[in-house]
N, C-alpha and C positions, 0 to 999 in steps of 0.2 A: 491572355495567360494560359498558363499550362493547364488550369483545371476549369478553366470558362470552356474550353474546348470541350474537355470531357463533359461537362455538364450538358452540353447541347448534345450530345451523342445520346440516340435511345438506348444504347446497352447499358447505360448508367442506370436505368430504371429496373434492370434484371439482374444486376451484378453488384456484388461488394468489391470496395477498392481493395485488394490486397495490401497497396502500398501503404494503408492505414492500419491495417490489421495490427499493427506493431503497438498501436496504441492500448491495445488490450493489455499489454504488459505493465502499462504505467501505474504506479502506485501498487503493483501487485507481487509479481515475482515469488513473493512468498517470504523472504527475509525480513518481514515486518514482524517487529514485536507485538505481542498481543496483550501486554501487561498482566501475565498471569503469574506475575513472580511472587508476589507477597508470600512470606515465608512463617514470619513470625508475628504473633498477635499481641506481643507484649509491648506496651506503651513506653516502658523505659528501656527497649533492647537499642543497641547502637550495632547496625550491621549494615555491610555492603553485598549486593546481589549481581552476579554477572550471569546473562542469560542469552546465548543464540537461540533463535527460532526459524524453523520452516514453517510458512502459511501455504498449504496446498489450494490454492484459491480458484475458484472460476470467477467470470465476470461478465455481466451483461449490462446493456446500456446503448448510449449513443456518444458518439465523439466528432468534432469539427474541427478541421485545421486550415486556417486561412479562406481562400474561397470555395474550398470544397463544401458540399452539401453533407448533411449529417450522416455519419457511418453506423449503423445498426452494429452493435458488439453483442457476440457470443461466443465464448471460447472457455475450453477446459484448461487445468492446470498443466497438463501435458503439451497442449500447444503452445502456453508461454514457455514451459521450460525448455523446450526444443530451441529456441532462439536466445537462449541465455548465453552469454560470453563470461560474464563475471558478476558475483553479487557478495556483499558483505554487510552484516548487521550485529550490533549488539547492544542489547537492551542492558542498562547499568542501574540499579537504585542504590542510593545511599541513603539509609533509616537512622534517625537520631531521635529517641524517642517517640513521640506521637508524630512527628514529620518525615516525610519521606521526600527526596528530591530525585527525579528522574530524569535521563538524557539517553536518547534512542536514535542514533543515526543510521541511516542506510543507504547505500550506494549500489545501483544497478547499472550495468553494460551490456547493450543485446545489439544483435545485427541479424537480420532477414531479409529476404528477397521483397523486393518493390514491385508487384505485379500489376500494370493497370489492366482494366478489362476491354482490351482489344485484342482480337486474334492476330497471333504473327509477331507481337512485339516483344522482346527479349527483356526479361525482367531485369531492374538495377537493384541496387542495394540500398537498404535504409538501416542507419544506425541510431542507437537512442542511448543517452546518458541522462540517470534519474538521480536526485537527491532528495531524501526524505528524511526530516529531523523532527523529532517531538521532544520539547521541554516542558516538564510540568511538576508539580508540586501537590502533594496530598497532606491532609491532617487527619488522625484517628482520632474522632469524637466519641466512638464506641468501640467495645470490645471487638466487634466484627465489622465496622464499618469506617470507611475513610472519604472524606470530601476530596477531589481532586480537580485541579484547573492548570491550564498552560497554553501552550500554542504549537501548531503544525505547521511546518515549514514545507513546501514542495516546489522544486525545480527540475523542468522536463526539457532537454534539447533533442530535437529529431532532425536528421538531415537525410536528404535522397539525392542519390547520384547515380550513374551509369544508365540512365533512360536515352533513348535515342532522340536527336536533337537536329531535325523537327521530327516530329509535331510536339515534342517537350521541351521545355526549356532547360538551359544548364543546371548543374546541381542546385539545390534548393533548401532551406532549412528554417526551422522555426524552434525558438527558445521563449519560456514562459516561467514564470515563478508566482506563488501565491502564499498567503499565510493566514490561518484560521485561529481564534482563539476559542476554546472549549472549556466546559466546566461539566463535573459528572460526580459518579461515586464508584467506590469499590468495596465489594463485600467480601469477606472471609470466613469459613467455617472449617473446623474439623470433622472428619468424617470417621471418626476411631484414631488409631495410634500412628498410622501411615500415611493414610489419605486425608487430603483437605481439598475442599471447593473454591474457587475464587471466581467472582462475576464482575465484570465492569461495563458501565455505560457512560456515555457522554455526549454532548451536542454542542455544535459551534453556536456562539451567541454573539460573535462578531469577527469580521474578517473578509476575506475577498470573495469566497464561496457563497453561493445563494442558499445552500443549505448543505449541512454535513453532520452526520451521527454515527454512532459506532457501539456496538454492543459485543461481548464475548463472555462464553464461560468455560471452564477449566475443570479438570478432576486431576488432580496431581498426586504422586507418589513419592515420600520421600525414601531414600535409599542410601546405604552405607551405615557404618557401624556409628557414627556422630549425628546422622541425619541431617547432616546441612547440603547435602545434594538431592534434586527432586528432578524426576521425570514428569513432563508436563504434556498433556494430552487435552484438547479442547477444540472448541469451534469459535469463528469470528465473522461478524456481519458488518459490514462497512458500507456505507452511503455517502457519496460525494457529488454535488451539483455546481461546478464552476464554470463560468461563462465570461470570457474576455472577447467582447464583441469584435469580430472583424480578423481575430488574431488565432484563438484557441478556445475550445469549449469540452467539456468533460462531465459528463453526466451519467454515473455508472453505479451498479451494486456490485460488491466484491464479497465473496463468502465461500468459506470452506474449512476444512479441519486444520488444526495447528497442533506440531510435534516439537518438543524442544528439550532442553536440559539447563538447569540452573545449578550454581553454586554460591552458597551464601557463607561470608568470612566475618 
């Protein structure tokens, strides 16, 4: 097989496979919502909140595709951004009284060089399509606190083409998807007339990942005469450990600043 030959090559001990560095981007790219949108603390309020976000994430950990050995991952947001073809995300909250219902889809398309650690071999091309969808609900049980719970679905497709054959095989690809169920809490508090803080934490309690947890904190400022627009600034830390033995593994930490804007109707 393609990568059995690579594993037997001593160069594997001293080099990282650039062909897998695209996995740095999976679940990252930064248009992931950070659930910082809570705007009203009124239990009787009925609101809709729309919020696009940019997450300037760095990523570290390990990942494995098929027969490849685990690859050490360490990439900055600029590394990830340079490979981006297209991305979109829209975090939407529907608040009715003490209840809130959230849908948060993200689509990411990337393309980058796939260069094996062998001198003189021209790089091929790796293409990646990613869907990440969060669906969750929350209940405001206190003036400042909400209990939250829901599901996070992830679908990733990776294809490699353009490598010379031999020693490599024709174009190859891997697709995988997984779902995790999480519970957590969200805390809101005013910091004066214009500013307010939002903290969220959640942990996966069931699903396909071996472990997964997420936390974020934001300091947001209301703008505009009506105060229904918000500038969002904060930080997110996300850990995910997924392992589909023999097919795909993803054990990473993603963290970095978040910036965005939200509208409340």
